[in-house]
C-alpha positions in Angstrom: 0.0 0.0 0.0 1.2 3.5 -0.8 0.0 6.0 1.6 1.3 9.6 1.6 0.7 11.1 5.0 1.5 14.7 4.6 -0.4 16.8 2.2 0.7 17.6 -1.2 0.7 21.1 -2.7 -0.7 24.2 -1.0 -0.9 23.2 2.6 2.7 22.1 2.9 4.0 25.1 1.0 2.1 27.4 3.4 3.6 25.8 6.4 7.1 25.9 4.9 6.6 29.6 4.0 5.4 30.4 7.5 8.5 28.8 9.0 10.8 30.5 6.6 9.3 33.9 7.3 10.4 33.5 10.9 14.0 33.8 9.8 13.5 37.5 8.9 11.7 38.6 12.1 13.9 41.3 13.6 15.0 40.0 17.0 15.4 43.4 18.4 11.9 44.4 17.4 10.5 41.3 19.1 12.5 41.8 22.3 11.4 45.3 22.6 7.7 44.6 22.5 6.0 45.8 25.7 9.1 45.6 27.9 9.3 47.4 31.1 11.6 48.1 34.1 8.8 47.2 36.5 8.7 43.6 35.4 11.1 42.4 38.1 9.8 44.8 40.7 7.3 44.1 43.5 4.4 45.4 41.5 3.0 43.3 38.7 1.1 43.9 36.5 0.9 47.7 36.1 -0.5 47.6 32.6 -2.2 45.4 30.1 -0.8 42.0 29.3 -0.6 41.0 25.6 -1.8 37.5 24.7 -0.9 36.2 21.3 -3.1 33.6 19.7 -1.0 32.0 17.0 -4.0 31.0 14.9 -6.7 32.7 13.0 -9.7 34.2 14.7 -12.8 32.0 15.2 -11.2 28.6 15.6 -11.0 26.5 18.8 -7.6 27.9 19.9 -8.8 31.5 19.4 -12.1 30.9 21.3 -10.5 29.2 24.3 -7.8 31.9 24.5 -10.4 34.6 24.7 -12.5 32.7 27.2 -9.6 32.0 29.6 -8.1 35.5 29.1 -11.4 37.1 30.0 -11.7 35.0 33.1 -8.1 35.8 34.2 -8.4 39.6 34.0 -10.2 40.1 37.3 -7.8 38.0 39.4 -4.8 39.5 37.6 -6.0 43.0 38.0 -5.3 44.1 34.4 -6.8 43.7 31.0 -5.5 40.9 28.8 -5.4 41.9 25.1 -5.8 39.2 22.5 -3.8 39.5 19.2 -4.1 36.9 16.4 -0.8 36.0 14.6 -1.4 32.8 12.6 1.2 30.8 10.8 3.0 27.4 10.7 0.7 25.6 13.2 1.4 28.2 15.8 5.1 28.6 15.4 5.1 32.1 14.0 3.3 33.7 16.9 4.8 31.6 19.6 8.4 32.2 18.5 7.8 35.9 18.4 6.5 36.0 22.0 9.3 33.8 23.2 11.8 36.3 21.8 10.4 39.1 24.0 11.6 40.1 27.5 10.5 37.7 30.3 8.5 40.4 32.1 5.1 38.8 32.1 3.6 41.2 29.6 3.7 38.9 26.7 2.0 35.5 26.7 0.9 33.1 24.0 -1.2 30.1 23.5 0.6 26.9 22.4 -0.6 23.6 21.2 0.6 20.0 21.6 0.7 19.3 17.9 3.3 22.0 17.3 5.8 20.0 19.4 4.7 16.4 18.8 3.4 16.3 15.2 4.6 19.2 13.1 8.3 18.2 13.4 7.4 14.9 11.7 6.3 16.9 8.6 8.6 19.8 8.5 12.2 20.0 9.6 12.8 23.4 11.3 16.2 24.0 12.8 14.7 26.9 14.8 11.8 24.9 16.2 10.8 25.7 19.8 12.2 23.3 22.3 10.0 22.0 25.0 12.3 23.2 27.7 12.8 26.7 26.2 9.6 28.2 27.4 7.7 28.8 30.6 4.4 26.9 30.9 2.1 29.4 32.7 -1.0 27.3 32.7 -2.4 24.1 31.1 -5.9 24.5 29.7 -7.7 21.8 27.8 -7.8 18.5 25.9 -9.7 18.3 22.6 -10.5 14.9 21.2 -10.7 13.9 17.6 -13.5 11.8 16.2 -13.6 9.9 12.9 -16.9 10.6 11.1 -18.5 9.8 7.8 -21.5 11.4 6.1 -24.8 10.7 7.8 -26.0 9.0 4.6 -22.9 7.0 4.2 -23.3 3.2 3.7 -20.6 2.7 6.4 -22.3 2.2 9.7 -19.2 1.2 11.7 -15.4 1.5 11.6 -15.1 -2.2 10.3 -17.5 -1.3 7.5 -15.4 1.7 6.5 -12.2 -0.3 6.6 -13.7 -2.8 4.1 -14.0 -0.1 1.4 -11.7 -0.7 -1.6 -10.4 2.8 -1.3 -10.9 5.7 1.1 -10.5 9.4 0.5 -10.1 11.2 3.8 -10.1 14.9 4.4 -7.3 16.5 6.4 -7.3 19.9 8.2 -3.7 20.8 7.4 -0.1 19.6 7.6 1.2 18.5 10.9 -2.2 18.3 12.7 -3.5 15.7 14.9 -6.6 15.3 12.7 -4.3 14.3 9.9 -2.0 12.0 11.8 -4.9 10.1 13.5 -6.3 9.1 10.2 -3.0 8.3 8.5 -2.0 6.0 11.4 -5.4 4.3 11.5 -5.6 3.5 7.8 -2.0 2.4 7.7 -2.4 0.1 10.7 -5.6 -1.3 9.0 -3.6 -1.8 5.8 -6.3 0.1 3.9 -5.6 2.0 0.7 -6.3 5.6 1.6 -5.6 9.0 0.1 -5.5 12.2 2.1 -7.3 15.2 0.6 -6.0 18.4 2.1 -8.1 21.4 3.2 -7.2 24.6 4.9 -8.7 23.9 8.3 -11.3 21.8 10.0 -14.3 23.8 8.8 -13.8 23.4 5.0 -12.8 19.7 5.6 -16.1 19.1 7.4 -18.0 20.9 4.6 -16.3 18.6 2.1 -17.5 15.5 3.9 -21.0 16.9 4.2 -20.9 17.4 0.4 -19.7 13.8 -0.2 -16.4 15.0 -1.7 -14.6 12.5 0.7 -15.5 9.4 2.6 -14.2 10.2 6.0 -12.8 12.9 8.3 -11.1 13.1 11.7 -11.9 16.4 13.3 -12.4 17.9 16.8 -15.7 17.5 18.6 -16.3 21.2 18.5 -16.2 21.1 14.7 -18.4 18.0 14.3 -20.8 17.7 17.3 -23.5 20.0 15.9 -23.7 17.9 12.7 -23.5 14.6 14.6 -26.4 15.7 16.8 -28.3 16.7 13.6 -27.6 13.3 12.1 -25.7 14.8 9.2 -22.4 13.1 10.3 -22.0 9.6 11.8 -19.2 9.0 14.4 -17.3 5.7 14.0 -14.4 6.1 16.5 -12.7 8.5 18.8 -9.0 8.8 19.0 -8.8 9.4 22.8 -7.4 7.0 25.4 -10.9 6.4 26.8 -14.3 7.2 25.5 -15.4 10.8 25.3 -17.8 12.0 27.9 -19.6 13.8 25.0 -19.9 10.6 22.9 -20.1 7.8 25.4 -21.6 5.3 23.0 -18.8 5.7 20.4 -15.9 3.3 20.9 -12.3 4.4 20.8 -10.0 3.3 17.9 -8.0 1.5 20.6 -11.1 -0.5 21.6 -11.6 -1.5 18.0 -8.1 -3.0 17.7 -6.0 0.0 16.6 -3.6 1.5 19.0 -4.0 5.1 17.7 -4.4 7.7 20.4 -4.1 11.3 19.2 -5.5 14.4 20.8 -4.9 18.2 20.9 -3.9 20.0 24.1 -3.5 23.7 24.7 -1.5 25.7 27.3 -0.3 29.2 28.0 3.4 30.0 27.6 5.8 32.9 28.3 9.5 33.5 27.7 11.8 31.7 30.1 13.2 33.7 33.1 10.1 35.2 34.5 10.7 36.9 37.9 9.3 34.8 40.7 6.6 37.3 41.7 5.5 37.6 38.1 5.3 33.8 37.7 3.3 33.4 40.9 0.9 36.2 39.9 0.2 34.6 36.5 -0.2 31.1 37.9 -2.6 32.4 40.5 -4.6 34.4 38.0 -5.0 31.5 35.6 -5.8 29.1 38.4 -8.7 31.3 39.4 -9.7 31.7 35.8 -10.1 28.0 35.4 -12.6 28.1 38.3 -14.7 30.7 36.6 -18.3 29.6 35.8 -18.4 31.2 32.4 -15.1 29.5 31.4 -16.5 26.2 32.6 -19.6 26.7 30.5 -17.4 27.5 27.5 -15.6 24.2 27.8 -18.8 22.2 28.0 -20.5 24.1 25.2 -17.5 23.4 23.0 -17.1 19.7 24.0 -13.6 20.2 25.5 -12.1 18.3 28.4 -10.0 20.0 31.1 -6.3 19.4 31.1 -4.9 21.0 34.3 -1.6 19.5 35.3 1.7 20.8 36.7 4.4 22.3 34.5 6.5 19.2 35.0 3.7 16.9 34.0 2.9 19.0 31.0 6.5 18.9 29.7 6.6 15.1 30.3 3.4 14.6 28.3 4.8 16.6 25.4 8.0 14.6 25.4 6.2 11.3 25.6 3.8 12.2 22.8 6.7 13.4 20.6 8.4 10.0 21.0 5.2 8.1 20.7 4.2 9.7 17.4 7.7 9.3 16.0 7.8 5.7 16.9 4.4 5.0 15.4 5.2 6.7 12.1 8.4 4.7 11.9 6.6 1.5 12.8 4.1 1.9 10.0 6.6 3.3 7.5 4.7 6.6 7.0 6.3 9.0 4.6 6.6 12.8 4.9 7.1 13.8 1.3 5.0 16.2 -0.7 2.9 13.4 -2.0 1.6 12.7 -5.5 
């Protein structure tokens, strides 16, 4: 079987272009953004905190960033200003923030896939290292579900895997949605072809329009259509069944050891003064208790992921090795595809 994992054409070129653009970012300009002598002093914060979301507005990462930032403003005592700076699966915005002064006035959202999956698709000598950032707070886990069109003849995962060929939609290069399907179909020894789209929303639209046979996407992107009967869930790629889809078995339960999810957390440049680090940790701890934030998570089918800095780093390192080992085991390739 010849399965090309990573998308051909536009999606890959966009990711490569985004990473290349980082090389020309003026370091001096980045380090001078919102710096201040008061950072290491006893008073923090004395002005607004900048929060970079390294993805486009309107997606899951943007929405959760805005929800937690709003909840953190009161305990922090200052406003938190959201700025979207998309590119390279989060690398563009995150690198820019990590190049600023460690004064607590520049934070960013980061995602697990940037560290554990993207490096499998694109070799970036300037990639962010897991130990080269401060993890201010961990936020959520978002599960992926494999779905087919509600009118599809495939009622179960075994049914789908008996298809002579499968075209599956992907939401972009280096994403968990893409990797989960690639690993599954390779493990099942099924002839499958990835069809790239620029994000989960257009990929879902393609499945609804029967342009492809299957799609792995987040619950937030698929649950409304699942509830309406327009999409049919066949498997979830989490370690255990989702609380939002308790009747849908995991891929692992169905004989395929494929566990892929997305996790999000807040980062800052290394070297934060102790008082700043404690203030931020306290503010986000209180934010996660906020009723409106809790409602946001439930309304968007997201699980909480609230662990220590040490546990978060270990999870990222374990996932990085796990995905690298799986791609090697199944002989997945990372070329441009044909």
